C-alpha positions as CSV (number, residue, x, y, z in Angstrom):
1,M,-8.2,-2.7,0.2
2,K,-6.9,0.8,1.0
3,G,-4.1,1.8,3.4
4,I,-3.5,-0.8,6.0
5,I,-4.8,-4.0,4.7
6,G,-5.8,-6.6,7.3
7,D,-6.8,-10.1,6.5
8,N,-8.8,-12.6,8.5
9,D,-5.6,-13.8,10.2
10,G,-4.7,-10.4,11.4
11,N,-1.8,-9.9,9.0
12,E,-1.2,-6.3,8.0
13,W,0.1,-5.0,4.7
14,I,0.6,-1.3,4.1
15,N,0.0,0.1,0.7
16,A,2.8,2.7,0.3
17,Y,0.6,5.0,-1.8
18,S,-2.6,5.2,0.4
19,A,-1.4,8.0,2.7
20,K,-0.3,10.1,-0.3
21,V,-3.7,9.5,-2.0
22,K,-5.5,10.7,1.2
23,E,-3.3,13.8,1.4
24,L,-3.8,14.6,-2.3
25,Q,-7.6,14.1,-2.1
26,Q,-7.7,16.8,0.6
27,K,-5.5,19.1,-1.5
28,A,-7.8,18.5,-4.5
29,L,-10.8,19.5,-2.4
30,D,-9.0,22.6,-1.2
31,N,-7.8,23.5,-4.8
32,P,-10.4,22.1,-7.2
33,N,-8.9,23.9,-10.3
34,D,-5.3,22.8,-9.7
35,K,-4.4,20.4,-12.6
36,K,-1.0,19.5,-11.1
37,I,-2.7,18.1,-8.0
38,E,-5.4,16.4,-10.1
39,N,-2.8,14.7,-12.2
40,E,-0.6,13.6,-9.2
41,L,-3.7,12.3,-7.5
42,K,-4.6,10.2,-10.6
43,R,-1.2,8.7,-10.7
44,E,-1.0,7.9,-7.0
45,K,-4.5,6.2,-7.2
46,E,-3.3,4.1,-10.1
47,L,-0.2,3.0,-8.2
48,E,-2.3,2.3,-5.1
49,A,-4.6,0.1,-7.2
50,I,-1.6,-1.8,-8.7
51,V,-0.2,-2.5,-5.2
52,D,-3.6,-3.6,-3.9
53,S,-3.8,-6.0,-6.9
54,H,-0.3,-7.3,-6.2
55,I,-1.0,-8.0,-2.6
56,K,-4.2,-9.8,-3.5
57,T,-2.4,-11.8,-6.1
58,L,0.3,-12.8,-3.6
59,M,-2.3,-13.9,-1.1
60,D,-4.2,-15.9,-3.7
61,N,-1.2,-17.5,-5.3
62,D,1.3,-18.1,-2.5
63,I,-0.4,-18.1,0.8
64,S,2.7,-19.6,2.5
65,L,4.9,-16.8,1.5
66,Y,2.2,-14.3,2.3
67,N,1.8,-15.6,5.8
68,Y,5.5,-16.0,6.4
69,V,6.3,-12.4,5.5
70,A,3.2,-11.0,7.3
71,N,4.0,-12.9,10.5
72,L,7.7,-11.7,10.8
73,Q,8.7,-10.4,14.2
74,V,11.8,-8.9,15.7
75,K,13.0,-9.4,19.3
76,T,13.5,-6.3,21.3
77,K,14.2,-5.6,25.0
78,E,10.5,-5.1,25.4
79,G,9.6,-8.4,23.7
80,N,8.6,-9.5,20.2
81,K,7.4,-6.8,17.9
82,N,5.4,-7.4,14.7
83,V,6.9,-6.3,11.4
84,K,4.4,-4.4,9.2
85,V,4.9,-5.0,5.5
86,T,4.9,-1.9,3.3
87,V,4.4,-2.6,-0.4
88,A,5.3,-0.3,-3.3
89,V,6.1,-0.8,-7.0
90,Q,9.2,0.2,-8.8
91,E,7.9,2.8,-11.1
92,L,10.8,2.3,-13.5
93,D,9.4,-1.1,-14.4
94,F,6.2,0.1,-16.1
95,D,4.4,3.1,-17.4
96,V,1.0,4.1,-15.9
97,E,-1.2,5.9,-18.3
């Protein structure tokens, strides 16, 4: 599960950290000796893994809520538009090592 997470029903969940991980991976390739980039990439990957786990746990434990949120739509002049769900964690709630 990385980036936009689609399930068998077509619901989409966006991991808020995946785009940053991709960006930092490229920076790390371009700057292999930059410890700051390396450390930031490690942290973003850890956060990405936590979010992936939370999404899977939500799907496994409360499929009704998962489907309700994933299937939200808004009405516009052009018709109904799907709402994509972006998931992040509040970093103040834990310490990633």
